[in-house]
RODO-2510 file (C-alpha; in nm, 4 decimals, decimal comma):
residues 312
     n   res          X          Y          Z
     1     m     2,8347    -5,3058    -7,9661
     2     v     2,9425    -5,0513    -8,2253
     3     t     3,1326    -4,8507    -7,9653
     4     l     3,3065    -5,1630    -7,8330
     5     a     3,4071    -5,2690    -8,1829
     6     a     3,5424    -4,9231    -8,2602
     7     s     3,7400    -4,9192    -7,9362
     8     t     3,8869    -5,2657    -8,0040
     9     r     3,9791    -5,1653    -8,3564
    10     h     4,1907    -4,8779    -8,2259
    11     g     4,3513    -5,0967    -7,9618
    12     k     4,1777    -4,9237    -7,6778
    13     r     3,8913    -5,0436    -7,4708
    14     r     3,6864    -4,7878    -7,2853
    15     r     3,5269    -4,8604    -6,9536
    16     t     3,1990    -4,6962    -6,8790
    17     r     3,1558    -4,6212    -6,5123
    18     r     2,8189    -4,6891    -6,3700
    19     p     2,6885    -4,4265    -6,1307
    20     v     2,6961    -4,5371    -5,7718
    21     v     2,3513    -4,5182    -5,6211
    22     t     2,3453    -4,4854    -5,2461
    23     s     2,0256    -4,5729    -5,0707
    24     t     1,8966    -4,3058    -4,8364
    25     g     1,6609    -4,4215    -4,5664
    26     r     1,4049    -4,2232    -4,3730
    27     p     1,5365    -4,0198    -4,0789
    28     g     1,5253    -4,2038    -3,7499
    29     i     1,2759    -4,1271    -3,4767
    30     a     1,5498    -3,9575    -3,2742
    31     w     1,5316    -3,6585    -3,5096
    32     a     1,1698    -3,5983    -3,4085
    33     l     1,2247    -3,6343    -3,0340
    34     p     1,3143    -3,2678    -2,9539
    35     a     1,0054    -3,1362    -3,1338
    36     a     0,7864    -3,4106    -2,9860
    37     v     0,9060    -3,3393    -2,6311
    38     f     0,8542    -2,9647    -2,6795
    39     f     0,5029    -3,0223    -2,8177
    40     i     0,4080    -3,2577    -2,5342
    41     l     0,5385    -3,0277    -2,2591
    42     f     0,3976    -2,7000    -2,3924
    43     a     0,0841    -2,8134    -2,5765
    44     i    -0,0472    -3,1534    -2,4707
    45     v     0,0232    -3,1283    -2,0957
    46     p    -0,1276    -2,7751    -2,0576
    47     l    -0,4304    -2,8853    -2,2602
    48     i    -0,4851    -3,1824    -2,0283
    49     l    -0,4506    -2,9575    -1,7220
    50     v    -0,7039    -2,7112    -1,8656
    51     a    -0,9444    -2,9976    -1,9356
    52     v    -0,9138    -3,1171    -1,5757
    53     l    -0,9576    -2,7631    -1,4418
    54     s    -1,2746    -2,7163    -1,6468
    55     f    -1,4455    -2,9745    -1,4239
    56     a    -1,3329    -2,8122    -1,0997
    57     s    -1,3790    -2,4987    -0,8956
    58     w    -1,0665    -2,2993    -0,8143
    59     s    -1,0103    -1,9341    -0,7267
    60     g    -0,6325    -1,9428    -0,7656
    61     l    -0,5748    -2,0203    -0,3983
    62     g    -0,6309    -2,3384    -0,2030
    63     d    -0,7144    -2,6809    -0,3406
    64     l    -0,9186    -2,7798    -0,6420
    65     e    -1,2763    -2,8856    -0,5775
    66     f    -1,4239    -3,0987    -0,8517
    67     n    -1,7782    -2,9963    -0,9329
    68     g    -1,8610    -3,2152    -1,2323
    69     l    -2,0417    -3,0306    -1,5115
    70     d    -2,1311    -2,7212    -1,3081
    71     n    -1,8876    -2,4980    -1,4994
    72     w    -2,0228    -2,6139    -1,8346
    73     t    -2,3822    -2,5704    -1,7192
    74     k    -2,3129    -2,2139    -1,6053
    75     l    -2,1383    -2,1492    -1,9326
    76     f    -2,4323    -2,2302    -2,1583
    77     d    -2,6813    -2,0654    -1,9235
    78     d    -2,4954    -1,7344    -1,9516
    79     p    -2,6316    -1,5198    -2,2398
    80     v    -2,3035    -1,3242    -2,2486
    81     m    -2,1162    -1,6473    -2,3259
    82     i    -2,3521    -1,7378    -2,6104
    83     k    -2,3196    -1,3845    -2,7447
    84     s    -1,9395    -1,4029    -2,7181
    85     l    -1,9320    -1,7178    -2,9325
    86     w    -2,1415    -1,5439    -3,1986
    87     l    -1,9147    -1,2382    -3,1903
    88     s    -1,6037    -1,4574    -3,2213
    89     v    -1,7460    -1,6305    -3,5280
    90     l    -1,8586    -1,2950    -3,6731
    91     l    -1,5165    -1,1301    -3,6309
    92     t    -1,3442    -1,4375    -3,7705
    93     g    -1,5725    -1,4464    -4,0737
    94     l    -1,5265    -1,0752    -4,1409
    95     g    -1,1518    -1,1190    -4,1110
    96     v    -1,1540    -1,3958    -4,3724
    97     v    -1,3774    -1,1962    -4,6092
    98     v    -1,1628    -0,8819    -4,5830
    99     q    -0,8128    -1,0269    -4,5670
   100     t    -0,8388    -1,3056    -4,8258
   101     p    -0,9002    -1,0956    -5,1413
   102     l    -0,6561    -0,8265    -5,0261
   103     s    -0,3863    -1,0843    -4,9543
   104     i    -0,4325    -1,2602    -5,2877
   105     l    -0,4164    -0,9397    -5,4910
   106     l    -0,1154    -0,8051    -5,3022
   107     g     0,0598    -1,1423    -5,3028
   108     v     0,0195    -1,1880    -5,6786
   109     w     0,1428    -0,8330    -5,7342
   110     a     0,4413    -0,8786    -5,5012
   111     a     0,5428    -1,1928    -5,6909
   112     g     0,5962    -0,9917    -6,0099
   113     t     0,8948    -0,7964    -6,1381
   114     q     0,7579    -0,4440    -6,1230
   115     r     0,9843    -0,1498    -6,0630
   116     n     1,0362    -0,0684    -5,6926
   117     r     0,8356    -0,3802    -5,6033
   118     a     1,0908    -0,4981    -5,3461
   119     v     1,0999    -0,1614    -5,1670
   120     l     0,7209    -0,1275    -5,1538
   121     s     0,6826    -0,4889    -5,0373
   122     t     0,9315    -0,4305    -4,7560
   123     i     0,7415    -0,1230    -4,6354
   124     f     0,4122    -0,3107    -4,6571
   125     f     0,5455    -0,5941    -4,4397
   126     v     0,6431    -0,3608    -4,1517
   127     p     0,3157    -0,4156    -3,9529
   128     l     0,3969    -0,7860    -3,9464
   129     l     0,7117    -0,7102    -3,7449
   130     l     0,5182    -0,5342    -3,4694
   131     s     0,3505    -0,7106    -3,1784
   132     a    -0,0284    -0,7119    -3,1545
   133     t     0,0004    -0,5082    -2,8350
   134     a     0,2054    -0,2347    -3,0009
   135     v    -0,0322    -0,2234    -3,2990
   136     s    -0,3376    -0,2007    -3,0712
   137     i    -0,1861     0,0814    -2,8645
   138     l    -0,0937     0,2669    -3,1838
   139     w    -0,4450     0,2513    -3,3279
   140     r    -0,6057     0,3201    -2,9916
   141     s    -0,4136     0,6499    -2,9827
   142     l    -0,4849     0,7346    -3,3471
   143     l    -0,8584     0,6664    -3,3075
   144     d    -0,8975     0,8322    -2,9681
   145     p    -1,2313     1,0240    -2,9734
   146     n    -1,0802     1,3225    -2,7901
   147     f    -0,7315     1,3646    -2,9347
   148     g    -0,7161     1,1297    -3,2337
   149     v    -0,8025     1,1563    -3,5995
   150     p    -1,1840     1,1228    -3,5513
   151     s    -1,1939     1,4377    -3,3378
   152     q    -1,0441     1,6332    -3,6270
   153     l    -1,2677     1,4795    -3,8948
   154     q    -1,6120     1,4900    -3,7385
   155     w    -1,7731     1,5319    -4,0810
   156     l    -1,6533     1,1781    -4,1544
   157     f    -1,6629     1,0086    -3,8132
   158     g    -1,9633     1,1835    -3,6571
   159     d    -1,9180     1,2195    -3,2816
   160     g    -1,5760     1,0569    -3,3224
   161     n    -1,6390     0,7869    -3,0624
   162     l    -1,5760     0,4799    -3,2743
   163     f    -1,5457     0,2653    -2,9640
   164     g    -1,8849     0,3729    -2,8282
   165     h    -2,1020     0,1877    -3,0796
   166     q    -2,1023    -0,1841    -3,1549
   167     t    -2,0936    -0,1535    -3,5344
   168     t    -1,8018     0,0887    -3,5461
   169     a    -1,6160    -0,0924    -3,2677
   170     i    -1,6371    -0,4208    -3,4599
   171     g    -1,5285    -0,2352    -3,7732
   172     v    -1,2212    -0,1029    -3,5915
   173     l    -1,1296    -0,4525    -3,4694
   174     v    -1,1598    -0,5955    -3,8206
   175     f    -0,9575    -0,3091    -3,9696
   176     v    -0,6747    -0,3272    -3,7157
   177     s    -0,6460    -0,7059    -3,7504
   178     a    -0,6398    -0,6765    -4,1289
   179     w    -0,3759    -0,4003    -4,1133
   180     q    -0,1447    -0,6209    -3,9092
   181     y    -0,2017    -0,9706    -4,0468
   182     t    -0,2706    -0,9135    -4,4164
   183     p     0,1083    -0,8952    -4,4821
   184     l     0,1492    -1,2479    -4,3382
   185     h    -0,1050    -1,3965    -4,5772
   186     t     0,0327    -1,1835    -4,8592
   187     l     0,3680    -1,3522    -4,8001
   188     i     0,2009    -1,6929    -4,8313
   189     y     0,0395    -1,5997    -5,1635
   190     q     0,3580    -1,4389    -5,2913
   191     g     0,5521    -1,7626    -5,2441
   192     a     0,2716    -1,9741    -5,3884
   193     t     0,2405    -1,7497    -5,6955
   194     r     0,6122    -1,7720    -5,7689
   195     a     0,5828    -2,1522    -5,7614
   196     i     0,3259    -2,1574    -6,0448
   197     p     0,4874    -2,2973    -6,3630
   198     e     0,5400    -2,0233    -6,6222
   199     v     0,4376    -2,2636    -6,8982
   200     l     0,0752    -2,2418    -6,7798
   201     y     0,0682    -1,8674    -6,8469
   202     q     0,2377    -1,9192    -7,1832
   203     a    -0,0240    -2,1751    -7,2833
   204     a    -0,3033    -1,9434    -7,1696
   205     a    -0,1537    -1,6558    -7,3686
   206     i    -0,1380    -1,8735    -7,6794
   207     d    -0,5072    -1,9492    -7,6314
   208     g    -0,5757    -1,5748    -7,6282
   209     a    -0,6301    -1,5254    -7,2534
   210     g    -0,5460    -1,1803    -7,1228
   211     r    -0,4177    -1,0956    -6,7765
   212     v    -0,7611    -1,0948    -6,6150
   213     r    -0,8548    -1,4369    -6,7542
   214     q    -0,5115    -1,5722    -6,6634
   215     f    -0,5624    -1,4515    -6,3074
   216     f    -0,9006    -1,6243    -6,2667
   217     h    -0,8313    -1,9375    -6,4731
   218     v    -0,4633    -2,0015    -6,3958
   219     t    -0,3503    -1,8144    -6,0855
   220     i    -0,6527    -1,8681    -5,8580
   221     p    -0,6829    -2,2459    -5,9259
   222     q    -0,3100    -2,2882    -5,8677
   223     l    -0,3386    -2,0994    -5,5371
   224     r    -0,6036    -2,3341    -5,4020
   225     n    -0,3714    -2,5032    -5,1521
   226     a    -0,2402    -2,1679    -5,0306
   227     i    -0,5936    -2,0277    -4,9950
   228     i    -0,7023    -2,3146    -4,7708
   229     t    -0,3852    -2,2879    -4,5606
   230     s    -0,4329    -1,9130    -4,5223
   231     m    -0,8004    -1,9515    -4,4298
   232     i    -0,7224    -2,2068    -4,1584
   233     l    -0,4648    -1,9701    -4,0080
   234     m    -0,7217    -1,6880    -4,0166
   235     i    -0,9876    -1,9021    -3,8513
   236     v    -0,7653    -2,0242    -3,5688
   237     g    -0,6164    -1,6778    -3,5180
   238     g    -0,9569    -1,5082    -3,5259
   239     l    -1,1154    -1,7411    -3,2737
   240     t    -0,8258    -1,7091    -3,0294
   241     t    -0,7484    -1,3374    -3,0640
   242     f    -0,7444    -1,1540    -2,7332
   243     d    -0,4938    -0,8724    -2,6926
   244     t    -0,6470    -0,6564    -2,9671
   245     v    -0,9880    -0,6593    -2,7960
   246     l    -0,8330    -0,6097    -2,4518
   247     i    -0,6503    -0,2916    -2,5527
   248     l    -0,8897    -0,1406    -2,8069
   249     t    -1,2380    -0,2008    -2,6638
   250     q    -1,2054    -0,4052    -2,3414
   251     g    -1,5147    -0,5925    -2,4534
   252     g    -1,7234    -0,2747    -2,4749
   253     p    -1,9349    -0,0870    -2,5165
   254     g    -2,0970    -0,3004    -2,2496
   255     t    -2,0457    -0,6540    -2,3781
   256     d    -2,0879    -0,5672    -2,7464
   257     t    -1,7341    -0,6784    -2,8390
   258     t    -1,6834    -0,9394    -2,5663
   259     i    -1,5544    -1,2287    -2,7709
   260     s    -1,4990    -1,5719    -2,6161
   261     a    -1,1279    -1,5215    -2,5491
   262     y    -1,1988    -1,1970    -2,3626
   263     y    -1,4875    -1,3632    -2,1773
   264     m    -1,2399    -1,6313    -2,0648
   265     y    -1,0026    -1,3606    -1,9382
   266     d    -1,2850    -1,1847    -1,7574
   267     k    -1,3958    -1,5013    -1,5800
   268     a    -1,0509    -1,6310    -1,4907
   269     f    -0,8487    -1,3200    -1,4096
   270     k    -1,1157    -1,0704    -1,3035
   271     s    -1,3712    -1,2924    -1,1331
   272     f    -1,1107    -1,5514    -1,0218
   273     d    -1,3320    -1,8291    -1,1533
   274     y    -1,0577    -2,0368    -1,3143
   275     g    -1,2814    -2,3385    -1,3644
   276     t    -1,5220    -2,1499    -1,5902
   277     g    -1,2308    -1,9795    -1,7646
   278     a    -1,0737    -2,3189    -1,8355
   279     a    -1,4063    -2,4457    -1,9740
   280     v    -1,4185    -2,1498    -2,2155
   281     a    -1,0576    -2,2139    -2,3225
   282     l    -1,1278    -2,5816    -2,3878
   283     l    -1,4431    -2,4928    -2,5796
   284     l    -1,2438    -2,2545    -2,8024
   285     v    -0,9905    -2,5284    -2,8768
   286     i    -1,2706    -2,7669    -2,9717
   287     v    -1,4530    -2,5118    -3,1893
   288     a    -1,1344    -2,4017    -3,3705
   289     t    -1,0330    -2,7641    -3,4314
   290     v    -1,3752    -2,8661    -3,5615
   291     i    -1,4026    -2,5667    -3,7969
   292     s    -1,0499    -2,6262    -3,9300
   293     l    -1,1247    -2,9951    -3,9930
   294     v    -1,4502    -2,9068    -4,1689
   295     v    -1,2673    -2,6613    -4,3957
   296     v    -1,0004    -2,9212    -4,4738
   297     r    -1,2523    -3,1948    -4,5507
   298     m    -1,4913    -2,9797    -4,7539
   299     s    -1,2100    -2,8303    -4,9608
   300     g    -1,0418    -3,1654    -5,0241
   301     f    -0,7185    -3,0136    -4,8951
   302     d    -0,6128    -3,3417    -4,7326
   303     k    -0,6205    -3,5176    -5,0724
   304     m    -0,4430    -3,2498    -5,2734
   305     s    -0,1121    -3,3121    -5,4466
   306     g     0,1559    -3,0790    -5,5741
   307     t     0,0628    -2,8458    -5,8589
   308     q     0,4131    -2,7916    -5,9926
   309     e     0,5421    -2,9785    -6,2944
   310     g     0,7007    -3,3077    -6,1996
   311     v     0,5541    -3,3040    -5,8499
   312     s     0,2903    -3,5644    -5,7702
***
């Protein structure tokens, strides 16, 4: 009213333009069709075919012969299969225990503004650019008991045959996987750390919290979503890993590192028992899905909301 009176008094009347609000609807279903078709063709259809094959006998030639639950019965009667499941869970658990703290520490550090941080981070991420096959061949050569590093440092590695004993062979598998995939999870934590509101650290500093207390009472709680996401990726990746074992240990010594994925390969492509191999593959899918769902439910990840200011 005061503004209108002042404008009238000077012989001018100002018009205030109201902002035009355009309603934006949700994207149509057509936008999701390419991804849905791709997912159906390369995920759902193969999974259905594997499920069907798990109830049949097939050597790769000729027709399928359905045999009911024979493949599944043979599976759980085979002590090597039971052992392979235990080894898969063991390697996955060790991978989570080793990679999670390393990834968090490196990710939080890489999110800072230290001198030469960008250069060091780039070098550290190089293993992530290499294929698992190339990494496995590299470490197989470096750890060769005859010509590799262990043969030159027998005071540290003993007889140098790290692949000849179950404990050291499992240790090598865990180390090589961590060397390659820790940079991926570090990248996840780096992005999540940079998204933490700076005001939380300022408030903690005002309350007298040093860097260590800020890390445990501000950074770690704010990284909860990222930790669960990273752990699920580790679990699924650990349970389905194959090429590293194939190149480094070939399931040996004996069957001491025969994980379920390698057992599936042995049955399907060495013994030409594709029905049993398909049953193992389907079992791995079920186990990985169940464990991932348990982690999500127990952590409350499905009910979490954004942790940034203004995000609900």
